[in-house]
C-alpha positions in Angstrom: 30.1 -56.1 113.8 28.0 -59.3 113.7 24.3 -59.3 113.0 23.7 -60.5 116.6 25.6 -57.5 118.0 24.0 -55.1 115.5 20.4 -55.6 116.5 20.8 -54.7 120.3 22.8 -51.7 119.2 20.0 -50.5 116.9 17.4 -51.1 119.6 19.4 -49.1 122.2 20.0 -46.3 119.7 16.3 -46.1 118.8 15.3 -46.1 122.4 17.8 -43.2 123.2 16.6 -41.3 120.1 12.9 -41.8 121.0 13.5 -41.0 124.7 15.7 -38.0 124.1 13.5 -36.4 121.4 12.8 -33.4 123.6 16.2 -31.6 123.5 14.6 -28.3 124.6 14.4 -29.6 128.1 17.7 -29.2 130.0 18.7 -32.3 132.1 18.4 -31.3 135.8 20.8 -34.1 136.8 24.4 -32.8 136.9 27.0 -35.5 136.4 30.5 -36.0 135.0 30.9 -35.3 131.3 31.2 -38.9 130.4 27.8 -39.8 131.9 25.3 -39.8 129.1 21.9 -38.3 129.7 18.3 -38.6 128.7 15.1 -36.5 129.2 11.7 -38.2 129.0 8.4 -36.6 129.6 5.5 -38.2 131.5 3.4 -40.2 130.9 6.2 -42.7 130.2 5.5 -44.7 127.1 6.7 -47.9 128.7 5.0 -47.4 132.1 1.6 -45.6 131.5 0.3 -46.9 134.8 2.5 -44.3 136.6 -0.1 -41.5 136.7 2.3 -38.5 137.0 2.9 -35.4 134.9 6.3 -33.9 134.7 9.7 -35.1 133.4 12.2 -37.9 134.1 15.9 -37.0 133.9 18.4 -39.8 133.5 22.2 -40.1 133.8 24.1 -43.3 132.8 27.5 -44.3 134.2 30.1 -44.7 131.4 30.0 -48.5 131.7 26.2 -48.8 131.9 25.8 -51.0 128.8 29.0 -53.0 129.2 28.7 -56.4 130.8 31.5 -57.0 133.3 32.2 -53.3 133.8 32.3 -52.2 137.5 29.6 -49.6 136.7 27.5 -51.9 134.5 23.8 -50.9 134.7 24.6 -48.2 137.2 22.6 -45.0 136.7 20.5 -42.3 138.3 17.1 -41.0 137.3 15.0 -38.1 138.7 11.3 -37.8 138.6 10.4 -34.1 138.6 6.7 -34.4 139.0 3.7 -32.2 139.7 1.8 -34.6 141.9 2.7 -35.6 145.5 3.8 -39.3 145.0 2.8 -40.1 148.6 5.6 -42.6 148.8 5.6 -45.7 150.9 7.7 -48.9 150.6 4.7 -50.7 149.1 4.0 -48.0 146.5 7.7 -47.8 145.4 7.7 -51.6 145.0 4.6 -51.5 142.8 5.8 -48.6 140.7 9.3 -50.0 140.2 7.9 -53.4 139.1 5.6 -51.6 136.6 8.5 -49.4 135.4 11.0 -52.2 134.8 8.5 -54.6 133.4 7.4 -52.0 130.9 10.9 -50.9 130.0 12.2 -54.4 129.4 9.2 -55.3 127.3 9.6 -52.1 125.2 13.2 -52.8 124.6 12.3 -56.4 123.6 9.3 -55.5 121.4 11.1 -56.4 118.2 12.1 -59.9 119.5 9.0 -61.9 120.4 11.1 -64.9 121.5 13.1 -62.8 124.0 10.0 -61.0 125.2 8.3 -64.3 126.2 11.4 -65.1 128.3 11.3 -61.9 130.4 10.4 -62.7 134.0 8.1 -60.4 136.0 10.1 -57.9 138.1 9.9 -58.1 141.9 10.8 -55.2 144.1 11.5 -55.0 147.9 11.8 -51.7 149.7 12.2 -50.4 153.3 11.6 -46.9 154.6 14.7 -45.4 156.3 12.9 -42.1 157.1 10.2 -39.9 155.5 12.4 -39.0 152.6 14.7 -42.0 152.1 14.0 -45.6 151.0 16.4 -48.4 150.2 15.6 -51.6 148.3 16.3 -54.1 145.6 14.6 -55.1 142.4 14.9 -58.5 140.7 14.4 -57.7 137.0 15.9 -58.5 133.6 18.5 -56.8 131.3 16.8 -56.7 127.9 19.4 -54.2 126.7 22.8 -56.0 127.1 23.0 -59.4 128.7 19.5 -60.8 128.2 19.8 -62.2 131.7 18.1 -61.7 135.0 19.5 -58.7 136.9 19.4 -57.8 140.6 19.6 -54.0 141.2 20.2 -52.2 144.5 18.2 -49.0 144.7 18.2 -45.9 146.9 15.3 -43.4 146.7 15.4 -39.8 148.0 12.3 -37.7 148.0 12.1 -33.9 148.5 9.5 -31.2 147.8 10.6 -28.3 145.7 8.5 -25.6 147.4 9.7 -22.7 145.2 8.5 -24.5 142.0 5.7 -26.5 143.7 7.2 -29.8 142.4 8.0 -33.2 143.9 11.5 -34.6 143.3 12.2 -38.3 143.5 15.8 -39.3 142.9 16.6 -43.0 142.2 20.2 -44.4 142.3 20.6 -47.9 140.9 23.4 -50.4 140.5 23.8 -54.2 140.7 26.9 -53.5 142.9 26.6 -53.7 146.7 26.0 -50.4 148.5 29.7 -50.4 149.7 31.0 -50.4 146.2 32.9 -47.4 144.8 30.2 -46.7 142.2 27.8 -45.5 144.9 30.1 -42.7 145.7 29.9 -41.7 142.0 26.2 -42.0 142.0 25.9 -39.7 145.0 27.8 -37.1 143.0 25.0 -37.0 140.5 23.1 -34.0 141.8 19.8 -32.1 141.1 20.5 -28.6 139.8 17.0 -27.1 140.1 16.5 -24.1 142.4 14.2 -25.1 145.3 15.1 -22.5 147.9 
């Protein structure tokens, strides 16, 4: 393995180890066995402006970190939070920009040259109904390609009355919404009891 390939591998490994350090918390996102997972507690180290308390659960498609794979950068994450996020298209845009800007800068923190090249993320969302939003974010892949990245995103909100929690599920992929990966993303389900 060349030095150029080793460094990104080490960064990704460190990020996974750091993010998944709370192994006592079970991942509430159910997915196929080959979908890797992460559990991160709020406040998120890379996006401290998101003023929530709770947990983020993540599931990565098998080809998430493989440029050229049909499921490259395709994943789902769930915010299981105590506060009502009071979602709107404008609020999701702002929060996703902060989320991705912070994440990509964290991943690039050991490479000042790369960090200076990362463009600011720009998100665009529309409200479908009171619990569903669709949008796009123009961001950067600091993990794999070191190139700009356009992600399609769907957002589903629900209130878990039994546990007095708010659940916000994000599905993301650079693939168009008609692509097969979206069927797989829809199979990633929340396993908490809200009835």
